[in-house]
C-alpha positions in Angstrom: 19.3 -52.4 202.9 17.6 -55.5 201.6 15.4 -53.3 199.3 18.3 -51.7 197.6 18.1 -52.6 193.8 22.1 -53.2 193.9 21.4 -56.0 196.3 17.9 -57.4 194.7 18.8 -57.4 191.1 22.3 -59.4 191.3 21.0 -61.6 194.1 18.0 -62.7 192.5 19.4 -62.9 189.1 22.4 -65.0 190.3 19.9 -67.4 192.1 18.0 -67.9 188.8 21.1 -68.3 186.7 22.5 -70.8 189.1 19.3 -72.7 189.2 18.8 -72.6 185.4 22.4 -73.8 184.8 21.8 -76.7 187.4 18.6 -77.7 185.4 20.3 -77.7 182.2 23.2 -79.5 183.3 21.2 -82.3 184.9 18.5 -82.4 182.1 20.3 -81.3 179.0 18.3 -81.3 175.9 19.0 -84.2 173.8 18.0 -82.9 170.4 18.6 -79.4 168.7 15.6 -77.4 169.3 14.2 -73.9 169.6 12.8 -74.0 172.9 15.5 -75.1 175.6 19.0 -74.9 175.9 21.8 -72.7 174.7 20.7 -71.8 171.1 22.8 -69.7 169.0 23.6 -70.3 165.2 27.0 -71.8 165.9 25.7 -74.2 169.0 22.9 -75.4 166.3 25.1 -76.5 163.6 25.3 -80.0 164.6 24.8 -82.3 167.4 28.3 -82.4 168.5 28.4 -78.6 168.8 24.9 -78.7 170.4 26.0 -81.1 173.1 29.1 -79.3 173.7 27.4 -76.1 174.0 24.8 -77.4 176.5 27.4 -78.8 178.8 29.9 -75.8 178.6 27.2 -73.1 179.0 25.6 -74.9 181.8 28.7 -74.9 183.9 29.4 -71.2 182.8 25.8 -70.1 183.8 26.3 -71.6 187.3 29.6 -70.0 187.7 28.5 -66.6 186.5 25.4 -67.0 188.8 27.4 -67.4 191.8 29.6 -64.4 190.9 26.5 -62.4 190.4 25.1 -63.3 193.7 28.3 -62.4 195.3 27.9 -59.2 193.7 25.0 -58.2 195.7 27.5 -57.6 198.6 28.4 -54.4 196.9 25.1 -53.0 198.2 26.5 -52.6 201.6 29.1 -50.5 200.5 27.3 -48.4 197.8 27.1 -44.7 198.8 24.7 -44.1 195.9 21.0 -43.8 195.7 18.3 -46.1 194.5 18.2 -45.2 190.9 22.0 -45.3 190.6 22.2 -48.7 192.3 19.5 -50.0 189.9 21.4 -48.8 186.9 24.6 -50.6 188.4 22.6 -53.8 189.0 21.1 -53.9 185.6 24.6 -53.2 184.2 26.0 -56.1 186.0 23.2 -58.4 184.8 23.9 -57.5 181.2 27.6 -57.7 181.5 27.3 -61.3 183.0 25.1 -62.3 180.0 27.6 -60.6 177.5 30.5 -62.5 179.2 28.4 -65.8 179.0 27.8 -65.4 175.3 31.5 -64.6 174.6 33.0 -67.3 176.6 30.6 -70.0 175.2 30.9 -68.7 171.6 34.7 -68.7 172.1 34.8 -72.1 173.4 32.8 -73.5 170.6 35.0 -71.7 167.9 38.0 -73.0 169.6 36.7 -76.8 169.8 35.4 -76.7 166.2 37.7 -74.3 164.4 38.6 -76.9 161.7 34.9 -77.1 160.5 
């Protein structure tokens, strides 16, 4: 059962997300850069947006990582074959990334809508 892609993909991705979010929360990038941190055009407009995006995205990455890790439990209920489970696992991962981008960009827009 542990070799099921519906277990492996969400579990490992969730662990990586949670670890990356924790690292970013503890060691946020101090300056706007193109290597480390939450980097989108809206987050890189100024240092105030940058700092807000780093803290907010770190917390969201941790939350979504925990949710994704929990989703691996669906593998114990899945009646599908490995290929279908792999598609479901990859889809969960993609959906989580889309949710992350949507939530952070919405929060940036809401907080800085007067600019």
